[in-house]
N, C-alpha and C positions, 0 to 999 in steps of 0.2 A: 189422723193418726186415731180415732174412734170412732165414733159413729153414737155410740149411748154409752154409758154409765147405767150398768145394772149391779143388785146389790142376788146374789143367792148366796141359797144354801147349800152349797155343799164345797166350799174353798180348808174347810177343817182349820187348820192352823194357818197356811198362806193368809201375807197382808188381802195381797194382789194380784190377777195373771188380765192378760187380753186375751181371748175364745176369738175364734174369729164368727162371724157373722149364721146366722142356717145356711143362711144358702148362695154362703159366698164360698172363699175358696180358702185350703185348713193351708196355717201354717205349710208347711210340708212341700203340695200345693206349690203356692204357692212359692219358693222359693226354687222349686222344679225349671217352672213357669221364667223365672228370673235368668235361672243359668242353661234354660235351650235361649233366648234373649239373645243374651252374653254370648252365646257359642256361637249364634246366628249373624254376628254383627250390631245388632240391635241394642243398645241403650237402655233400658229402664228410664221412663221418661219420672216425673215425683210424679203426675197420677193413676201412679201402676205401684205406688205403693201402696200395701194389704193395711185397708179398714176393720178393727176385728170390735169386738164391747171391752171395754173397762169391766173386770167384776173385784169392786171390793169388800174384801170382810169387816165389818161396822165394828165386830166383836172383839177386833185386832188391835196390839197397844199402837204399834208405826198407826192406827189410819186414827185413836181417839188421840194420838201425838199432834197428831196433824193441825185437825181440828182446833183441840184449845191451844194452838198454839196460832189459830190466825186472829187478827186480830175483832174488834167490831164490826167494827166499821172495812165495809171491802170494797167498796163499790168503787176508788179508783186505786190498781196493781199499786199505784208508787206509794201506799200505806202498808203494803205485805212485805215481811224482811225476806231478804238476799238467802238470808236460810234458810226460814221459809218456801221459800217457789223451788229451790235446790231438790231437799227432801220433795219436795209433789213429782217436782220432775223426774227424780229418782226413782223412785216407786211406777211411777207411769213406765224406767225402762227399765224393770224389776220384773214389772206383769208384763212388759211387750215380753224381756227376752224366758219368759219363766213359758209363757205363751210359744215358746219358738218361731214367734217374731221376728225380722235383725230394727236394729236401734234406727231414725228415722236420717238419724243428722250426729255420727260419730264425733265431727269437735267438741259438736257444744255439748254432750256427753263428760269428753272431756275437758270441757273449760268449767262443766258443776264438778266432777271425781276430786279437780285440783284445788278448787277451791275450797272442797269438803274435808278434800284432806290437810290443805292450810292451816282450816281449824283447828281442828284434830290435834292435831299437829303441836299450831301453838311458833307455824312459821308466820313472818312480816315481811318475808323476801324471798324470793323465788331466784336474788342472783348470786351465780354457780361461785364455789369460791374460788381461791387462785388453788390453782395447779400442780400438782406438786413430781417433785424430781424423786422418783422411787428410788435408793442406794442400783449400783452398779455393782452384779456378780456375779466370782468369777466363773464363767464352764465348763470348763475340766474339774473345774477342787473336787465335787460331789457323785459324779460322771465313775463307775462302779470296775474296776477292770476285768473285762470280760477275758481274756487273753488266754488260750484252748490251745497248747504248742504240743499236745498229743492229737485233738483230733485232725481227722487227715478226712476231708472235703472228698480228693479227685480219689477217693477208693471205694466211693458211694453209685453203686451200679442205679439210678434212682428205676429206667426203666424194666428190671427183671422183680419190681413191687407192685405186691395189690395195696395202691394208697387210697382210692377211694371208692370202691366198691363195695358191695353191700351184700353175704352170703343167704343171704334169705330167698 
């Protein structure tokens, strides 16, 4: 996904962005090339995904909080809480989209966002509620009466009318 991580001074208020390599394709050029490959029946492979530079803003509260939430011993990935992993991945996804690049794995992105939403909304299970039976409505009860007995369509000559021409 990224070839390296850098700390630039240009980010301003953004927490991170994935930018193009100096000699690589821009996000827009990459999108055009993938569209042309798809139009010619060539599915882009995993190796054709763009590789950019992850630029982090060390002054941004997201980055500071993420670094502070890491445990002291990060040698083993098992010691890192899932919420911290999800936050780091969401930050990468956010930076990738801000740079104009596509997310590499939309299914994993959706799974991460589902976990975050479950946590933030305090939902323990994603089991669907029982289906409801909506009450049946009388379809004729609310229809207005459009009876216009004085209106005669037979007496109108549409051919002699100017119905769409502009007089300019």
